[in-house]
C-alpha positions in Angstrom: 80.8 25.4 54.9 84.0 23.7 52.9 87.1 24.8 52.7 86.9 24.7 48.8 83.6 26.8 48.1 84.7 29.6 51.3 88.5 29.6 51.8 88.2 33.8 52.2 85.1 33.3 54.9 87.0 31.2 57.0 89.9 33.6 56.7 87.5 36.6 57.9 85.9 34.8 60.5 89.9 33.8 62.0 90.8 37.5 61.8 88.0 38.6 63.4 88.3 36.5 66.7 92.1 37.0 66.4 91.4 41.0 66.4 89.3 40.5 69.5 91.8 38.8 71.7 94.1 42.1 71.9 90.7 44.5 72.3 90.1 42.2 75.4 93.7 41.8 76.8 94.2 45.8 75.9 91.0 46.5 77.8 92.0 44.5 81.0 95.6 46.7 81.0 93.8 49.8 81.2 91.5 48.9 84.2 94.5 48.2 86.0 97.0 51.0 84.3 96.7 53.0 87.9 98.5 50.5 89.8 101.4 50.3 87.4 104.7 52.1 88.5 106.7 50.8 85.4 106.4 54.1 83.2 108.0 56.2 85.9 110.9 53.7 86.2 111.3 54.0 82.5 111.7 57.9 82.5 114.6 58.0 85.4 116.6 55.5 83.2 116.3 56.2 79.6 119.9 56.5 79.1 120.5 53.4 80.8 118.1 51.4 79.0 119.5 52.6 75.5 122.4 51.1 76.3 120.9 47.7 77.8 118.9 47.6 74.6 122.1 47.9 72.0 124.0 45.2 74.1 121.6 42.7 73.6 121.4 43.5 70.0 124.9 43.0 69.6 125.3 40.3 71.1 122.2 38.1 69.8 123.2 35.9 67.1 120.4 34.3 65.9 122.2 31.1 64.6 123.6 30.2 67.8 120.6 31.4 69.7 117.3 30.5 68.2 115.6 27.5 68.4 114.7 27.0 65.2 117.9 26.2 62.7 118.7 29.3 60.8 121.4 30.6 59.1 121.3 34.5 58.2 122.9 35.8 55.1 123.6 39.6 56.1 123.2 42.7 53.2 127.4 42.9 53.3 127.7 39.4 52.3 125.2 39.6 49.4 126.8 42.6 47.7 130.4 41.7 48.1 131.0 40.2 44.8 129.2 42.6 42.9 126.7 39.7 41.5 123.7 41.4 38.9 121.7 38.5 40.6 120.6 36.7 43.4 121.5 33.1 42.3 124.9 34.3 41.8 125.2 34.7 45.9 123.4 31.5 46.5 125.9 29.3 45.1 127.9 30.3 47.6 125.8 29.8 50.9 126.8 26.6 52.4 124.6 24.0 51.8 122.8 25.5 48.9 123.6 24.6 45.1 122.4 26.3 41.6 122.0 23.8 38.7 121.6 25.3 35.2 120.8 23.3 32.1 121.9 26.0 30.0 123.8 28.3 31.8 121.2 31.0 32.0 119.0 31.0 34.8 119.3 28.3 37.3 117.1 26.3 39.7 118.1 27.1 43.8 118.7 23.6 45.8 119.2 22.5 49.2 120.6 18.7 50.2 120.6 19.1 46.6 117.4 18.9 45.6 115.1 21.5 43.8 111.9 21.8 41.4 109.7 22.2 44.7 111.3 20.3 47.3 113.3 23.7 48.4 111.1 26.5 49.3 111.6 29.5 47.8 109.9 32.6 49.7 110.0 36.4 49.2 109.3 38.4 52.3 107.7 35.4 53.6 105.4 34.7 50.5 105.9 31.8 48.0 107.3 33.5 44.6 104.8 33.9 42.1 104.3 31.7 38.9 106.4 33.2 35.8 108.7 35.0 38.5 112.6 34.1 37.7 115.0 34.6 41.0 117.9 35.6 38.5 116.1 38.9 37.8 116.2 39.9 41.7 118.8 42.0 41.7 121.2 41.8 45.0 121.0 45.4 45.8 117.6 45.1 46.9 117.8 42.4 49.7 118.2 43.3 53.2 119.2 39.8 54.2 118.7 35.7 52.9 117.3 33.6 55.9 118.4 29.9 55.4 116.2 27.4 57.0 117.2 23.5 57.3 114.1 22.7 59.1 110.3 23.7 58.2 108.2 26.0 60.7 105.0 26.6 61.1 105.1 29.8 60.6 105.7 29.1 56.8 104.3 26.7 54.3 105.9 23.4 55.0 106.0 22.7 51.3 110.0 22.4 52.4 111.0 18.8 52.1 114.7 20.1 51.6 114.4 23.5 53.3 113.4 26.9 53.1 115.0 30.3 51.6 113.5 33.5 52.7 114.5 36.4 50.8 113.8 39.7 53.0 113.6 42.9 50.4 115.4 46.3 51.8 112.8 47.2 54.9 115.1 49.1 57.5 115.2 52.7 57.4 117.6 53.8 60.2 118.7 57.0 59.0 118.7 59.4 55.5 120.8 57.7 52.6 121.6 58.3 49.3 123.6 55.6 47.4 124.3 55.0 43.7 126.3 52.4 42.1 127.0 52.3 38.4 128.6 49.0 37.2 129.4 47.1 33.9 130.1 43.7 33.1 131.6 41.6 30.0 132.9 38.3 29.4 133.7 35.9 26.1 129.9 36.2 24.9 128.2 38.7 27.0 128.4 42.4 28.2 126.4 45.1 29.5 125.5 47.9 32.4 124.0 47.8 35.3 122.6 50.6 38.2 121.4 50.8 41.4 120.2 53.3 43.5 118.9 53.6 47.0 116.9 56.3 49.1 115.4 56.3 52.6 114.5 59.1 55.3 112.3 59.7 58.1 110.1 62.6 58.4 108.5 62.5 62.0 106.4 59.5 62.1 106.6 59.0 58.4 109.6 56.7 57.0 110.5 55.3 53.3 112.8 53.3 51.6 113.0 52.9 47.7 115.2 50.3 46.1 115.7 50.3 42.1 118.0 48.1 40.0 118.5 48.1 36.4 120.3 45.7 34.1 121.1 45.6 30.9 123.2 42.3 29.0 123.8 41.2 25.5 125.2 37.7 24.6 126.1 36.1 22.0 127.8 32.4 21.8 127.4 29.2 20.2 126.2 26.0 21.5 127.2 22.6 20.4 125.7 18.9 20.7 125.5 15.4 19.5 122.6 12.7 19.4 123.7 9.0 19.4 121.2 5.9 19.0 122.3 2.1 19.1 120.7 -0.9 18.6 120.6 -3.5 21.2 123.2 -5.5 18.9 125.2 -2.7 19.8 125.5 -1.1 16.4 125.2 2.7 15.8 121.9 3.4 13.8 121.7 7.2 14.6 124.8 9.7 14.6 124.0 13.7 14.6 125.8 16.8 15.3 124.2 20.3 15.7 125.3 23.8 16.6 123.5 26.5 17.8 124.5 29.6 17.7 121.9 32.3 19.9 122.5 36.4 19.7 120.1 38.3 21.9 119.8 40.4 25.0 117.9 40.7 28.0 116.8 43.5 30.7 115.6 43.5 33.8 114.0 46.7 36.2 113.5 46.4 40.1 111.6 48.9 41.9 110.9 48.1 45.8 109.3 51.2 47.9 108.3 50.7 51.1 106.5 53.6 53.4 106.2 53.2 57.1 103.7 55.2 59.4 104.2 55.1 63.3 100.7 55.9 64.3 101.6 55.3 68.1 103.7 53.6 70.4 104.2 49.8 69.4 101.6 50.7 66.3 102.5 50.6 62.9 101.3 50.5 59.2 103.6 49.1 56.7 103.7 49.2 52.8 105.9 47.1 51.3 105.6 47.1 47.0 107.8 45.1 44.5 107.8 45.9 41.1 109.5 43.7 38.2 109.7 43.7 34.6 111.8 41.9 32.1 112.4 41.7 28.4 114.2 38.8 26.7 115.3 38.3 23.3 116.9 35.7 21.3 117.9 34.5 17.7 119.2 31.2 17.3 119.7 28.7 14.4 120.1 24.9 14.8 122.0 23.1 11.7 121.8 19.4 12.1 124.1 16.9 10.3 123.3 13.4 10.2 126.1 11.2 9.1 124.2 7.9 10.6 120.3 7.0 10.4 117.1 9.4 9.8 117.4 13.3 9.6 114.8 15.2 12.0 111.8 16.9 11.0 113.4 20.2 10.9 117.3 19.4 9.9 117.9 23.5 9.7 115.8 25.5 11.7 115.6 28.9 12.7 114.0 30.5 15.7 112.9 33.8 16.7 112.1 34.2 20.5 111.0 37.4 22.6 109.1 37.6 26.1 108.2 40.1 28.3 107.6 39.4 32.1 105.9 41.9 34.3 105.0 41.3 37.9 103.4 43.4 41.3 103.0 42.7 44.4 101.8 44.9 47.4 101.2 44.3 51.0 99.9 46.5 53.5 100.6 45.5 57.1 99.7 46.3 60.4 101.8 45.4 63.5 100.6 46.3 67.3 102.3 45.8 70.7 100.7 45.4 73.8 101.3 45.9 77.4 100.2 42.7 77.9 103.1 41.0 76.0 101.1 40.0 73.4 101.6 41.7 69.2 99.6 41.3 66.6 100.4 41.5 62.7 97.8 41.6 60.4 98.8 41.6 56.4 97.2 42.1 53.5 98.5 41.6 49.7 97.7 41.4 46.2 99.5 40.6 43.2 99.5 40.5 39.5 101.5 39.4 36.5 101.7 39.4 32.6 103.9 37.0 30.8 104.2 37.1 26.8 106.3 35.7 24.0 106.2 34.9 20.8 108.1 32.4 18.9 108.4 32.5 14.8 110.3 29.2 13.9 111.6 28.2 10.0 113.2 25.3 8.4 113.5 24.4 4.8 115.4 21.4 3.1 118.8 21.5 1.7 117.0 22.5 -1.8 115.2 25.8 -0.2 111.5 23.9 0.0 109.8 25.1 2.9 108.9 22.4 5.7 108.7 24.9 8.3 106.9 29.2 9.1 105.3 28.4 12.4 104.5 31.4 14.9 103.4 30.7 18.5 101.9 33.3 20.8 102.0 32.8 24.4 99.9 35.1 26.8 99.6 34.5 30.5 98.0 36.4 33.1 98.3 35.8 36.6 96.3 37.8 39.4 95.6 36.7 43.5 95.3 38.3 46.8 96.3 36.5 50.0 95.9 37.8 53.7 98.1 36.8 56.8 97.9 37.0 60.4 99.9 36.3 63.5 98.9 36.7 67.3 102.0 36.1 69.9 102.1 36.5 73.6 105.1 36.1 75.7 103.7 34.1 78.4 106.4 34.6 80.6 110.1 35.1 80.3 111.8 33.0 77.5 108.0 31.5 76.5 106.1 32.8 73.8 102.9 31.1 72.2 101.7 32.5 68.6 99.3 31.3 66.5 97.6 32.7 62.8 96.3 32.0 59.2 97.7 31.8 56.1 94.9 31.9 53.0 94.8 33.4 49.2 93.3 32.5 45.8 95.5 32.6 42.8 94.0 32.6 39.0 95.8 32.0 36.3 95.0 32.8 32.6 96.5 31.0 29.7 96.2 31.4 26.0 98.2 30.2 22.9 97.5 30.2 19.5 99.7 28.9 16.4 99.9 29.4 12.9 101.5 27.5 10.4 102.0 28.6 6.6 103.3 25.8 5.3 101.5 22.4 7.1 99.5 22.1 10.3 100.2 18.9 12.2 97.2 17.1 12.7 96.8 16.0 16.5 98.2 19.1 17.6 95.5 22.1 18.5 96.3 25.1 16.8 94.7 27.6 19.0 94.5 26.7 23.2 92.9 28.4 26.0 93.1 27.4 29.8 92.4 29.0 33.4 93.3 27.8 36.4 92.2 28.7 39.9 94.9 27.7 43.4 92.6 28.3 46.5 95.0 27.5 49.8 94.2 28.0 53.2 96.6 27.4 56.2 96.3 27.7 60.1 99.3 26.8 62.3 100.3 27.8 66.3 103.8 27.7 67.4 105.2 27.3 71.5 108.4 28.4 72.0 110.3 27.9 75.2 113.0 28.5 77.0 113.0 25.7 79.8 116.1 25.9 81.6 118.7 28.4 80.5 120.5 25.7 78.7 117.4 23.9 76.9 114.9 25.7 74.6 112.1 23.9 73.0 109.8 24.8 69.6 106.8 22.7 68.9 104.5 23.9 66.1 101.8 22.5 64.1 100.5 23.8 60.7 97.6 22.4 58.6 97.3 23.4 54.7 94.9 22.4 52.3 95.2 23.3 48.6 92.1 23.3 46.0 93.3 23.6 42.1 90.7 23.8 39.6 91.6 23.9 36.3 90.0 24.3 32.6 90.6 24.7 29.0 88.9 24.4 25.6 91.4 21.3 24.4 91.2 18.8 27.7 88.9 17.8 30.4 88.4 19.7 33.1 91.0 18.6 36.1 90.1 19.7 39.8 93.0 18.3 42.3 92.5 18.9 46.6 95.1 17.9 49.2 95.5 19.0 53.1 98.4 18.1 55.0 98.6 18.2 58.7 102.3 19.2 59.6 103.6 18.6 63.0 107.1 20.2 64.0 109.2 19.7 67.0 112.9 21.6 67.3 114.7 22.1 70.2 118.7 23.3 71.4 120.5 22.1 74.0 123.8 24.3 75.3 125.9 21.5 76.7 126.8 22.9 80.4 130.3 23.6 81.1 131.3 23.4 77.8 130.8 27.3 76.6 129.8 27.4 72.7 129.2 23.7 72.1 125.6 22.7 71.8 123.2 20.4 70.0 120.1 20.7 67.6 117.4 18.2 67.0 114.2 18.4 64.8 111.3 16.5 63.8 109.2 17.6 60.4 106.6 16.7 58.7 106.7 18.4 55.5 105.2 18.3 51.5 105.4 18.5 47.7 102.6 19.7 46.1 102.2 19.8 42.3 102.2 23.0 40.2 99.8 24.1 38.5 101.7 23.0 35.2 101.9 19.3 36.3 98.3 19.3 36.6 97.2 20.7 33.4 97.0 18.1 31.1 97.5 20.9 28.3 100.2 19.3 25.6 103.5 21.6 24.8 104.6 20.4 21.8 108.2 19.7 20.4 109.4 20.5 16.8 112.1 17.6 16.4 110.1 15.6 18.7 111.9 12.3 20.1 112.5 10.1 22.9 115.0 12.6 23.9 113.0 15.8 23.0 109.1 14.8 24.0 106.2 16.2 24.2 105.0 17.3 27.8 101.5 16.7 29.6 100.4 17.3 32.8 98.6 15.0 34.9 95.1 16.0 36.9 95.6 12.9 38.9 99.1 13.6 40.7 99.0 13.7 45.0 101.4 16.1 47.0 104.7 14.2 48.0 104.8 13.3 52.1 108.1 13.7 54.0 108.7 12.8 57.1 112.1 14.5 58.1 114.9 14.0 61.0 117.6 16.7 61.3 120.5 16.5 64.2 123.4 18.8 64.7 126.4 19.9 66.6 127.8 23.2 67.0 130.9 24.5 68.8 131.4 28.2 68.8 135.1 28.3 70.1 136.1 32.0 69.5 134.2 35.2 68.3 133.0 34.9 65.0 134.5 31.1 65.0 131.7 27.8 63.8 132.6 24.6 63.8 128.8 23.2 62.5 127.9 19.0 61.6 124.4 18.4 60.6 123.2 15.4 59.3 119.2 14.8 58.2 117.0 11.9 56.6 114.1 12.5 54.7 111.5 9.4 53.2 109.1 10.6 51.2 106.1 8.9 49.8 104.1 9.0 46.3 107.3 10.5 45.0 106.7 11.9 41.7 108.8 10.8 38.6 108.7 12.4 34.8 107.7 9.0 32.5 108.2 9.0 28.9 106.4 6.9 26.6 105.5 6.8 23.0 101.6 6.8 22.1 101.8 5.6 18.8 102.3 9.1 16.8 104.7 11.4 19.3 107.1 10.9 22.1 105.6 12.1 25.3 106.6 12.6 28.9 104.3 13.2 32.0 104.8 13.5 35.5 103.5 10.3 37.7 103.0 9.1 41.3 106.2 6.3 41.6 106.1 4.6 45.3 108.8 6.1 47.7 112.0 7.6 48.1 114.4 8.3 50.8 117.5 11.0 50.8 120.0 11.7 53.5 122.5 14.5 53.9 125.8 15.5 56.4 127.0 19.3 56.3 129.6 20.1 57.9 130.8 23.8 58.0 133.5 25.9 59.6 134.3 29.6 59.9 137.0 31.6 61.7 139.3 34.5 61.2 142.9 33.7 61.8 143.0 35.5 64.5 141.3 33.1 66.6 144.3 30.8 66.0 147.1 33.7 66.0 147.4 37.0 68.1 149.2 38.8 65.4 147.5 37.2 62.4 146.5 39.5 59.8 143.1 40.4 59.0 141.9 37.3 57.6 138.8 35.1 57.5 138.7 31.6 56.5 135.4 29.0 55.4 134.9 26.2 54.3 132.0 23.5 54.0 131.6 20.4 52.7 128.1 18.8 52.0 127.1 14.7 51.0 124.1 13.7 50.0 122.8 10.5 49.0 119.4 9.5 47.8 117.4 6.2 46.9 114.1 6.1 44.8 112.3 2.7 45.7 110.5 2.3 41.9 113.7 2.9 40.0 116.2 0.2 39.6 120.0 1.3 40.8 122.6 2.2 40.7 122.3 5.6 40.6 118.8 5.6 41.1 119.2 9.3 43.0 116.4 11.6 43.7 116.1 14.6 41.4 119.5 14.5 39.8 120.3 15.2 43.5 123.9 17.0 43.4 126.1 14.0 45.7 128.5 16.4 46.8 129.6 19.6 46.9 133.0 21.4 48.8 133.4 24.9 48.9 136.5 27.4 50.2 136.6 31.1 50.7 138.8 33.6 52.2 138.3 37.2 53.0 140.9 39.9 53.7 141.1 43.4 54.9 143.7 45.9 55.0 143.6 50.1 55.3 141.5 50.8 52.2 141.4 47.3 50.4 139.3 44.3 50.8 139.9 41.5 48.9 138.5 37.8 48.7 137.5 34.7 46.9 135.5 31.6 46.9 135.9 28.1 45.3 133.6 25.6 44.7 133.4 22.0 43.7 130.4 20.1 42.9 130.0 16.6 41.7 128.0 15.3 39.1 127.7 11.7 37.7 125.4 9.1 36.0 121.4 9.4 37.4 118.8 6.7 36.5 115.7 9.1 36.2 113.4 6.1 35.3 113.5 2.4 34.2 114.2 3.7 30.7 115.6 7.3 31.1 119.1 8.2 32.2 121.0 11.7 32.2 124.5 12.8 33.5 125.3 15.7 35.3 128.6 17.1 34.8 130.8 18.2 37.4 132.0 21.6 38.1 134.5 23.6 39.6 133.7 27.8 40.3 136.0 30.3 41.2 135.5 34.1 42.0 137.1 36.9 43.1 136.8 40.1 44.5 138.4 43.6 45.7 137.0 46.5 47.0 138.8 49.6 47.3 137.6 53.0 49.6 138.7 56.2 48.1 136.7 57.6 51.6 133.5 57.2 53.8 131.3 57.9 50.3 132.9 56.6 47.4 134.1 53.1 47.1 135.3 51.3 43.8 134.7 47.5 43.5 136.0 44.9 41.0 135.2 41.2 40.6 136.0 37.6 38.1 133.5 35.0 38.3 133.7 31.4 36.4 138.2 31.5 36.6 137.7 28.2 35.1 135.5 28.9 32.3 133.5 26.2 32.9 131.1 25.0 29.9 127.7 24.2 31.3 126.6 20.2 30.0 123.0 18.9 29.7 122.9 15.3 28.7 119.9 12.5 28.3 119.3 9.3 27.4 116.4 7.2 26.7 117.1 2.9 26.3 114.8 0.2 25.6 115.6 -3.4 25.1 113.4 -3.3 22.1 114.6 -0.3 20.1 118.4 0.4 22.1 119.3 3.7 22.9 119.3 7.3 22.2 121.5 9.7 24.1 121.8 13.4 23.5 124.1 16.4 24.9 125.0 19.8 24.3 127.5 22.0 25.7 126.5 25.6 26.6 130.0 27.6 26.4 130.4 30.0 29.5 133.3 32.6 29.6 135.1 34.3 32.5 133.1 37.2 34.0 134.4 40.4 34.8 132.5 43.1 37.1 133.4 46.3 37.9 130.8 48.5 40.2 131.7 52.3 41.3 129.6 53.2 44.5 128.8 56.9 45.6 126.8 57.8 48.9 125.5 61.5 48.5 
């Protein structure tokens, strides 16, 4: 039986074997039940037991006590600034940066690396294709877990680390909360709303989180394009404007249902529904002062897109008297991504050059199954194993019409179908060897098979499997309360995306070396990385932390986008290029001012510094950084509370600079300075008003790329996307 042909048979077999274990364990416990005396003791000391459990929960800190390094961002911290999307929240988390090429959306990065190096999970599952993180509302999130080193339980496609976003799930008591807000800047404005409902009725509990937002934008970008011959003479100089008018709206609904079937026996349904609408109209007039004008010097584009996504999971959890616990989950997902782009252009005399419409339709569907059986062997020693398997499919259709002319080498109708099968099995052992020393050992095997077919390119097949051993250890230095050391050794990888494997051509209207077409490469291999992480942590007072961590990754089969001219058009395509190394230093501290002065005000301070280095072997230096890595990020923050008022702010500085992307390609990453501020006024226990300002320094986004060749010279294209100061106000009501 091959993995490629029967992933679900293997999944079903694994599930059957796992299900047998608790049944056998339960039978053995039933036979011994008459001689057990624990139940009467529990009945006599109910009140004492409740106090002990609460005390343990209050003193447990996952960042400090878990063997696997983890940072947990609470719901209170997530909603503090009244953000309307999760990207704005993540940019303030130490060790995380959010990059944007045009001011909309953004790429989440750990250690300065994104684009597949940083793994993004929602409830422990990878975010689906077509889902944008900027459409996820912070109010629907219970917590965010940041894992610097890999864990066998999750996919090891986490070279830089993992960010696991946990949606609202806990139902402690009845809750009714409504938030109504509005935001505005010099180039955008719109309302937003959030509703939270939860309650219990006997053995049934539910919670619902619903978020809606609408934003209109109106701004003008601008740019230049300069060409220089090998002798230093300027042979091309163009300027362009890009006025844009559009709107975006989104809706998130996250219902969660929970049934208690018996003692330590629960069934949970978690559903996430996301719908987004985007419209944009822009005009791109280009003025050529030197050299040849572009193919379409006066381009109009009317674009609209609809993205819908549904994911639903059903989880059964059962604890056994033997100390074992079984978690089984089955999930389904479906998505639809549709867009229409109508492009027109004409000469200065009004002669039509372009009247083209592109209609894109994408359909996603998939199902997955996960299982985990864990058992406490003895106090402080837990062993677990499980599986994670699934099949995801995507169908794409593109239909182009051009009323003026048809390009000879660009197909007008394309269809493609991609199917990704994956199966993973894992085992992990967590053991408190001594009160001061704990160890985590894990191993994960993960296989991925991708099949792509289409009407305009040959069928593509790609398969990979990666074996990932993992070790993490925590040592609390005896005699030094609050001092501890961490060490982790991991093997992780970055799998090629379906889009990078599909050899379908994506067309650029004004084709050039800096605006090339894109074509996937079905021969791509996964990038493999061996990593080491070490950290020193010092907890010197309640709520006070100093952390110094270092890391290194050695990456083989590194992937770069290479640009070339095929005789008619410029094309960029991904290719495996030798190896790369990356290193990081992270320093973080946070503490209440009262830890230094007894009579200090209620002021909490925090600061972090992240320094990253990297080098790509196949690209000559200097500046041959990996994935346009962010070299340095410095962040500062403070929170103050007095009576009904809570206020605070955060400042982040991120360096950029030149990047050598390949032998012929360069890029420039502009530095950024971001200052945000918030204030919260509590009228009473049920009503409060939140106000926030972001991007106070009015920082714009700059995108610059250069293609250079000793034979033809260089061509540089730069664009500036203006971003105004953004104001947000939110009224919050509990009822």
